[in-house]
PAZAPA-4460 file (N, C-alpha, C; in steps of 0.05 Angstrom, whole numbers, plus 32768, in hexadecimal, padded with zeros to 4 digits):
% residues 119
    n_x    n_y    n_z   ca_x   ca_y   ca_z    c_x    c_y    c_z   seq   type   mol
   7FE6   7D52   82F1   7FEE   7D6E   82EB   7FF8   7D7A   8305     1      M     A
   8011   7D84   8304   801D   7D90   831B   801C   7DAE   8318     2      N     A
   800E   7DBB   832B   800B   7DD8   8329   8025   7DE7   832E     3      I     A
   8038   7DDA   833C   8051   7DE8   8342   8062   7DEC   8329     4      E     A
   805E   7DDC   8314   806C   7DE0   82FB   8064   7DFA   82ED     5      Q     A
   804B   7E02   82F0   8040   7E19   82E3   8042   7E32   82F4     6      Y     A
   804C   7E30   830C   804E   7E47   831E   805F   7E5E   8313     7      L     A
   8077   7E58   8308   8087   7E6E   82FC   8079   7E7C   82E5     8      P     A
   806A   7E6D   82D4   805C   7E79   82BE   8045   7E8B   82C8     9      V     A
   8037   7E80   82DD   8021   7E90   82E9   802C   7EA9   82F5    10      L     A
   8043   7EA7   8303   804E   7EBF   8310   8057   7ED3   82FA    11      M     A
   8062   7ECA   82E4   806B   7EDB   82CE   8053   7EEA   82C3    12      F     A
   803D   7EDC   82BF   8024   7EE9   82B4   8019   7EFD   82C8    13      I     A
   8018   7EF6   82E2   800E   7F08   82F6   801F   7F21   82F9    14      L     A
   8039   7F1E   82F9   804B   7F35   82FB   8048   7F47   82E3    15      V     A
   8046   7F3B   82CB   8042   7F4B   82B3   8028   7F5B   82B3    16      G     A
   8012   7F4E   82BB   7FF9   7F5C   82BD   7FFA   7F71   82D3    17      I     A
   8007   7F6B   82E9   800A   7F7F   82FF   8019   7F98   82F6    18      G     A
   8030   7F94   82E8   803F   7FAB   82DE   802F   7FBB   82CA    19      I     A
   8021   7FAE   82B9   8010   7FBC   82A5   7FFA   7FCD   82B3    20      G     A
   7FEC   7FC0   82C5   7FD6   7FCE   82D3   7FE2   7FE5   82E4    21      V     A
   7FF8   7FE0   82F2   8004   7FF5   8303   800D   800D   82F2    22      A     A
   801A   8008   82DB   8023   801F   82CB   800B   802E   82C0    23      S     A
   7FF6   8021   82B7   7FDF   802F   82AD   7FD1   803F   82C3    24      M     A
   7FCF   8033   82DB   7FC3   8041   82F1   7FD3   8059   82FA    25      T     A
   7FEE   8056   82FB   7FFF   806C   8302   7FFD   8083   82ED    26      A     A
   7FFB   807C   82D4   7FF8   8091   82BF   7FDE   809F   82C2    27      G     A
   7FC9   8091   82C8   7FAE   809D   82CB   7FAE   80AF   82E4    28      K     A
   7FBB   80A7   82F9   7FBA   80B7   8312   7FCD   80CF   8310    29      I     A
   7FE5   80CA   8307   7FFA   80DF   8308   7FFA   80F1   82EF    30      L     A
   7FEF   80E7   82D9   7FF0   80F7   82C0   7FDC   810D   82C0    31      G     A
   7FE2   8124   82B3   7FCF   813A   82B2   7FB7   8133   82A0    32      P     A
   7FA0   813C   82A7   7F88   8137   8298   7F7B   8152   8292    33      S     A
   7F81   815D   827A   7F76   8177   8272   7F68   8174   8257    34      R     A
   7F51   8167   8256   7F44   8164   823C   7F39   817F   8232    35      P     A
   7F3C   8183   8218   7F30   819A   820B   7F23   8191   81F1    36      D     A
   7F17   81A4   81E3   7F08   819C   81CB   7F1A   8190   81B6    37      S     A
   7F33   8199   81B4   7F46   818E   81A1   7F4D   8171   81A6    38      E     A
   7F51   816A   81C0   7F58   814F   81C7   7F40   813C   81C5    39      K     A
   7F29   8146   81CA   7F11   8135   81C9   7F04   8132   81AE    40      L     A
   7F0D   8141   819A   7F01   8140   817F   7F0B   8127   8171    41      S     A
   7EF9   811B   8160   7F02   8104   8150   7F13   810E   8139    42      P     A
   7F27   80FE   8132   7F39   8106   811C   7F42   80ED   810D    43      Y     A
   7F4A   80F2   80F5   7F56   80DD   80E5   7F6B   80EA   80D4    44      E     A
   7F84   80E3   80D9   7F9B   80EE   80CB   7F9D   810C   80CF    45      C     A
   7F94   8117   80E5   7F97   8133   80EB   7F81   8145   80E2    46      G     A
   7F6C   813B   80D5   7F56   814C   80CD   7F3C   813E   80D2    47      F     A
   7F26   814D   80D2   7F0C   8143   80D8   7F04   812E   80C3    48      E     A
   7EF6   811A   80CC   7EEB   8106   80B9   7ED6   8112   80A8    49      A     A
   7ED7   810C   808E   7EC4   8119   807B   7EB5   8104   806B    50      F     A
   7EBB   80EA   806F   7EAC   80D5   8061   7EA4   80BF   8074    51      E     A
   7E94   80AD   806A   7E8B   8096   807A   7EA3   8084   8080    52      D     A
   7EA4   8079   8098   7EBA   8068   80A0   7EB9   804D   8093    53      A     A
   7EA3   8046   8086   7EA0   802B   807A   7EA9   802A   805D    54      R     A
   7EB5   8040   8053   7EBF   8040   8037   7ED7   802D   8035    55      L     A
   7EDB   8022   801D   7EF1   8011   8019   7F0B   8021   8016    56      Q     A
   7F21   8014   8020   7F3B   8020   801D   7F46   801C   8001    57      F     A
   7F58   802D   7FFA   7F66   802A   7FE0   7F77   8010   7FE2    58      D     A
   7F78   8002   7FCC   7F87   7FE9   7FCC   7FA5   7FED   7FD1    59      V     A
   7FAF   8005   7FCD   7FCB   800A   7FD1   7FD3   8006   7FEE    60      R     A
   7FC1   800C   8001   7FC7   8008   801D   7FCC   7FEA   8022    61      Y     A
   7FBC   7FD9   8017   7FBF   7FBC   801B   7FD9   7FB3   800C    62      Y     A
   7FDE   7FBE   7FF6   7FF6   7FB6   7FE7   800F   7FBD   7FF6    63      L     A
   8010   7FD5   8002   8027   7FDD   8011   802A   7FCB   802A    64      V     A
   8014   7FC4   8037   8014   7FB3   804E   801F   7F97   8047    65      A     A
   8016   7F8C   8031   801F   7F71   8028   803C   7F72   8021    66      I     A
   8045   7F87   8013   8062   7F89   800C   8073   7F8C   8025    67      L     A
   8069   7F9B   8039   8078   7F9E   8052   807B   7F83   8060    68      F     A
   8065   7F75   8062   8067   7F5B   806F   8079   7F48   8060    69      I     A
   8078   7F48   8046   8089   7F36   8036   80A6   7F3C   803A    70      L     A
   80AE   7F55   8039   80CA   7F5C   803C   80D3   7F5E   8059    71      F     A
   80C0   7F5E   806B   80C7   7F5E   8088   80CC   7F41   8091    72      D     A
   80BF   7F2E   8085   80C2   7F12   808E   80DD   7F07   8087    73      L     A
   80EA   7F11   8073   8104   7F05   806D   8118   7F0B   8083    74      E     A
   8114   7F20   8092   8125   7F26   80A9   8122   7F10   80BE    75      I     A
   810A   7F05   80C1   8106   7EF0   80D4   8116   7ED7   80CC    76      A     A
   811C   7ED4   80B3   812C   7EBD   80AA   814A   7EC3   80AC    77      F     A
   8152   7EDD   80AA   816E   7EE4   80AA   817B   7EE1   80C5    78      L     A
   816E   7EE8   80DA   817A   7EE7   80F5   8182   7ECA   80FD    79      F     A
   816F   7EB7   80FC   8177   7E9B   8103   818C   7E90   80F0    80      P     A
   818A   7E98   80D7   819E   7E8F   80C3   81BA   7E99   80CA    81      W     A
   81BB   7EB2   80D2   81D5   7EBE   80D9   81E1   7EB1   80F2    82      A     A
   81D0   7EAA   8105   81D9   7E9E   811D   81E4   7E82   8118    83      V     A
   81D6   7E73   8106   81DD   7E57   8101   81EE   7E53   80E9    84      A     A
   81FA   7E68   80DE   8209   7E66   80C5   8221   7E53   80C7    85      L     A
   822F   7E53   80DE   8245   7E41   80E1   823D   7E24   80E0    86      K     A
   8225   7E1E   80EB   821B   7E03   80ED   8210   7DF8   80D3    87      D     A
   8204   7E09   80C3   81F7   7E00   80AA   8209   7DFF   8092    88      I     A
   821F   7E0D   8094   8234   7E0B   807F   822D   7E18   8065    89      G     A
   823A   7E0E   8050   8238   7E19   8035   821C   7E16   802A    90      L     A
   820F   7DFF   802F   81F4   7DFA   8025   81E1   7E0E   8030    91      F     A
   81E2   7E14   804A   81D1   7E28   8056   81D6   7E44   804B    92      G     A
   81EF   7E4A   8046   81F6   7E64   803B   81EA   7E67   801F    93      F     A
   81EE   7E52   800E   81E4   7E54   7FF3   81C6   7E54   7FF2    94      L     A
   81B9   7E46   8004   819C   7E46   8006   8191   7E62   800C    95      S     A
   819E   7E6F   801E   8196   7E8A   8025   819B   7E9E   800E    96      M     A
   81B1   7E9A   8000   81B7   7EAB   7FE9   81A2   7EA8   7FD4    97      M     A
   8199   7E8F   7FD0   8184   7E8A   7FBC   816A   7E97   7FC5    98      L     A
   8163   7E95   7FDF   814C   7EA2   7FEA   814D   7EC0   7FE6    99      F     A
   8164   7ECC   7FED   8166   7EE9   7FEA   8166   7EF1   7FCD   100      L     A
   8171   7EE1   7FBB   8171   7EE7   7F9F   8154   7EE8   7F94   101      G     A
   8144   7ED4   7F9C   8128   7ED4   7F94   8119   7EEC   7FA0   102      I     A
   8120   7EF3   7FB8   8114   7F0B   7FC5   811B   7F24   7FB6   103      L     A
   8134   7F27   7FAE   813D   7F3E   7F9F   812F   7F3F   7F84   104      V     A
   812C   7F28   7F76   811E   7F28   7F5D   8101   7F31   7F60   105      L     A
   80F4   7F28   7F76   80D9   7F31   7F7C   80D7   7F4F   7F81   106      G     A
   80EC   7F59   7F8F   80ED   7F76   7F95   80F0   7F86   7F7B   107      F     A
   8102   7F7D   7F69   8106   7F8A   7F50   80EC   7F8A   7F3F   108      I     A
   80DF   7F73   7F3F   80C6   7F70   7F30   80B1   7F84   7F39   109      Y     A
   80AD   7F85   7F54   8099   7F98   7F5E   80A1   7FB5   7F5A   110      E     A
   80BB   7FBA   7F5A   80C4   7FD5   7F55   80BE   7FDD   7F38   111      W     A
   80C4   7FCA   7F25   80BF   7FCF   7F09   80A1   7FD2   7F03   112      M     A
   8090   7FC4   7F12   8073   7FC5   7F0E   8067   7FDE   7F1A   113      K     A
   8077   7FED   7F2A   806D   8006   7F36   805E   8001   7F50   114      G     A
   8061   7FEA   7F5D   8053   7FE5   7F76   805D   7FF7   7F8D   115      A     A
   8075   8001   7F8A   8080   8012   7F9F   807B   8030   7F9B   116      L     A
   806F   8037   7F84   8069   8053   7F7E   804F   805B   7F8B   117      D     A
   8050   8071   7F9A   8038   807B   7FA7   8030   8095   7F9A   118      W     A
   8019   8095   7F8E   8010   80AC   7F7E   7FFD   80BD   7F8E   119      E     A
***
């Protein structure tokens, strides 16, 4: 194992940590610190907590999160596809159109089921 191979990676990590620590230290030293009762009070969504923190969340929060992840991930497939479109040809184009068609059908299905309605 040659340590010289890993020297650029180690330097990258050390410079990144150094910049992060330096900026946090500069903010702590140079930034104003004027705590008051409003800033020090606990809050949740702008108002005082009135229930136990261990209560279960409404399932709609999880549903929205899952739907966001589902429709956000197709963007991860679209960028490399768009870059390599000339290389993959007609088959790659039709494959992506099939993928997007299935995605649109899923979107229509969840819209019709009311998964996007927030009551």
